[in-house]
C-alpha positions, -999 to +999 in steps of 0.1 A: -062-210+180-081-197+150-084-215+117-081-195+084-101-199+053-077-224+037-078-247+067-116-245+067-117-255+030-093-283+037-115-295+065-146-294+043-127-313+016-116-340+041-151-347+053-168-344+019-143-362-005-164-394-004-196-375-014-177-358-043-161-391-054-194-410-054-214-383-072-187-379-099-187-417-104-225-416-106-224-388-131-199-407-153-219-439-151-253-422-159-239-402-188-224-433-204-256-452-199-277-424-214-254-422-244-256-459-250-294-459-246-296-431-273-278-453-298-249-446-321-246-412-339-223-402-368-212-369-382-199-362-417-188-328-431-184-315-466-167-282-474-173-255-500-144-231-506-154-197-519-133-171-538-124-141-518-133-119-548-161-120-574-141-134-604-170-130-628-175-093-619-137-087-622-135-103-657-166-085-668-152-052-657-175-044-628-158-029-599-167-012-566-162-016-529-182-043-511-181-046-473-165-080-464-186-084-433-218-079-454-205-105-478-200-130-450-234-124-435-250-128-470-232-160-477-240-174-443-277-166-447-278-181-482-261-213-470-289-218-444-317-208-468-347-231-470-345-230-508-311-246-507-324-276-487-355-279-509-332-279-540-310-305-524-339-327-514-352-325-550-317-334-564-315-363-540-347-378-555-360-386-520-330-407-509-322-383-481-357-374-471-375-341-472-360-306-469-372-304-433-353-336-424-322-325-441-323-291-424-330-307-389-298-328-391-275-303-407-253-277-391-240-249-414-208-231-404-194-201-423-158-193-415-138-170-437-139-182-472-153-217-464-187-231-457-190-264-439-221-286-441-221-311-412-248-337-411-255-358-380-274-391-382-276-425-367-267-439-402-231-432-413-238-436-450-267-412-448-245-386-430-218-388-457-243-388-486-264-359-472-233-337-466-220-343-501-254-336-516-257-302-499-221-293-508-226-302-544-260-286-547-248-253-532-226-241-562-253-247-589-280-232-567-258-202-558-249-197-595-285-199-605-294-174-579-267-150-590-274-154-627-311-148-623-306-111-616-280-108-644-304-124-669-332-099-659-307-071-665-298-085-699-335-085-709-340-049-698-310-037-718-321-056-749-356-041-747-341-006-744-319-011-774-348-024-795-368+008-787-340+031-799-338+042-835-300+040-833-281+017-811-264+035-783-228+023-782-227+025-744-258+003-740-243-022-765-210-023-744-230-028-712-251-055-728-219-074-739-205-071-704-237-085-689-237-114-713-201-122-704-209-119-667-238-142-671-216-168-687-189-166-661-210-164-630-206-195-608-215-182-574-178-177-565-174-213-556-138-225-563-139-260-549-161-286-532-144-309-507-167-340-503-171-359-471-148-389-470-163-407-440-185-402-410-170-398-375-188-416-347-198-389-321-220-411-299-212-429-277-178-414-270-166-429-237-139-404-230-160-373-238-191-387-222-172-396-190-157-361-188-191-345-193-207-368-168-179-362-143-182-324-146-220-327-141-215-350-111-188-326-097-212-297-100-240-316-082-215-327-055-205-290-049-241-281-045-248-310-021-217-302-001-226-265+001-261-273+013-249-298+038-223-273+052-250-247+054-275-270+072-250-290+093-240-269+124-220-295+141-187-283+157-155-292+139-129-266+148-113-249+177-124-215+165-161-225+167-156-238+203-139-206+214-166-184+198-195-203+212-182-211+247-161-180+251-134-203+266-099-211+254-093-244+237-064-261+256-057-288+231-069-309+202-068-347+205-069-368+173-092-398+171-079-427+191-081-462+177-115-478+186-099-505+208-073-482+223-089-458+248-057-455+270-022-441+265-009-460+296+006-489+277+040-484+261+028-492+226+005-462+226+026-439+247+049-427+219+022-415+196-005-403+219+013-396+252+027-363+241-007-350+230-022-355+264+010-343+281+006-311+262-030-308+274-019-315+309+008-288+307-016-262+293-042-270+320-018-269+349+001-239+338+005-216+368-009-240+393+008-268+412-024-285+425-061-285+421-094-303+415-103-306+378-138-315+368-142-330+333-176-328+317-192-324+283-225-311+268-240-344+259-232-381+264-208-400+241-183-372+235-153-390+250-155-374+284-143-405+304-115-413+279-102-377+282-105-377+320-086-410+324-058-401+299-055-366+314-051-382+348-024-405+334-006-376+318-007-357+352+006-388+370+036-390+347+046-355+359+057-369+392+025-358+409+002-377+433-029-379+411-063-394+416-092-398+392-126-400+408-157-413+390-186-389+397-210-402+371-233-425+391-257-430+362-231-443+337-199-450+356-171-459+331-138-452+348-137-487+365-144-504+332-117-485+313-091-492+340-102-528+345-113-524+381-137-551+394-173-541+387-184-549+423-158-527+438-170-501+463-166-465+453-171-428+462-207-435+472-194-454+502-176-423+514-205-399+508-232-421+521-215-446+545-185-425+557-160-451+544-123-443+544-106-432+511-080-459+514-106-487+515-120-476+481-088-465+463-071-485+436-036-481+423-029-485+386+008-488+376+016-469+344+051-483+335+040-517+321+026-530+289-009-536+303-033-523+330-032-542+363-049-523+391-041-530+428-063-521+457-047-499+483-057-524+511-041-554+493-070-566+471-061-571+435-077-578+401-058-610+393-024-594+394-006-574+420+008-550+393+039-544+413+074-541+401+085-574+416+101-560+447+070-551+467+077-514+463+052-491+447+059-485+410+073-451+401+043-440+380+010-448+396-025-434+391-050-437+421-085-445+411-117-441+431-146-457+412-183-454+417-212-478+415-242-474+393-267-460+418-287-438+396-279-405+413-261-392+445-290-370+452-286-349+484-250-361+489-238-338+461-253-308+478-244-317+513-214-309+535-202-345+528-192-335+493-171-306+505-155-328+531-146-354+505-131-328+481-112-313+510-098-348+519-089-354+483-070-321+481-050-331+512-041-365+498-033-356+462-017-329+441-043-332+413-077-347+414-096-354+382-134-358+385-152-376+357-187-361+359-218-366+339-228-345+308-236-310+320-268-306+299-282-340+309-276-342+347-272-317+375-240-332+389-215-309+371-235-278+383-235-292+419-197-298+417-189-264+402-185-247+435-160-271+449-136-275+420-108-253+407-111-259+370-137-272+346-126-289+314-153-292+288-148-320+262-162-313+227-162-342+202-154-333+166-186-334+145-208-346+174-225-315+190-243-287+173-237-250+177-270-246+195-260-272+221-228-254+229-247-221+232-269-238+258-239-251+276-224-216+276-256-202+292-254-229+319-217-223+324-223-186+331-246-196+360-218-216+377-197-200+405-166-181+392-144-210+382-116-213+356-126-233+326-114-244+292-122-268+264-106-296+245-115-308+210-114-346+208-119-371+180-103-347+154-094-363+120-060-379+119-033-361+099-002-383+094+020-353+088+011-338+122+026-369+140+053-379+117+079-363+140+069-388+168+067-419+146+089-448+154+120-450+131 
């Protein structure tokens, strides 16, 4: 009964969904609160469209190959130049602040033949005006930058012609082309698309919620991963088999809190088959025997499992008895509604009482539990079928009083004699013992039983606890043993076949 990786992930998801859900909600809430606390923010963009070729150079007759990638890099660098922002700040006459302020709130993006100036600010009018200012300043600044070199070339050609006795026709033609080029140069800007309006970028509930949710989800995954690494509590059949080196005979889903028994008809349909399967697995190959039910620690559902297992065995047309062997915390009598002052197995071990005088009969074919003492005493109801005959399905119960411990009785010949008498009287005997790591009773009983069933509650015990139980189990006499996982999460699809229609 091994679980694969997918089942493990599903199990982790089932027990961690609440953590993930809460942290995602916290992330969404915190991100929205942060954005609101930061105030509103607006973004406006103005675009400059460039000519793919240098029109002025073409008209003037200059030609030659220019690397487009180099042109893009150059234009991008120029658009982010400090001089451009200084020129724009000067043109704005201080309305948009210094060049440093303009540059801090501006994002320049060069894509193909366009340059976008995007300005972010808490003032929508400022964002629109600053973006337009930069886009309108760029053509003039770019043209001036381009024409500066041409003007210098014109001066050099004119000086050279003045120093010649006769004017060189080639220099004259070159001078004319340079003058024409200087007139046409515009920095290759074809069009300026001004910013029409500013878009509100903060707060943005949808985007902020998505971002906060993703951050919360990431934190949740980290928390779950750490918890799974630190938490070594047992939650699967595979872990039990690996740690105890024993087969898992069944998995019992978590029973309703106020429904510890499957004896009543309203609970039989859903839970009866689960315990019936456990009983079938446990008794496979044997027609009788003494079964001790124990666990590593208290509170794992040992008594509930023992009682329901005994009920399932009794429904197999067998004479079955359940004996409470946990004198420190006896619970069988309480679960089966036997009077708390009833004598029990301690009377047989210590006072040599008869089995019949301490045995109670619990009918299993009714809608409620009504135990009847074997010698005629009852607990408010005779629990009979109305004809005085014993009901068809009956579980015999031998309780025990809270006496602290049985002491020497468990290690004496009286114990062996009692178990021998129980074997003679019944087909199957289920012993509800104390937790194996807390009391010595299960160890004392190990040499007189045929099978030990270890109850492991889902998410209750740690791996180290089961390792300790495995070491203790290896010290017991050679006895068949198995385990059962109880309290497993409910999966509606697993039991849909058995649901009432």
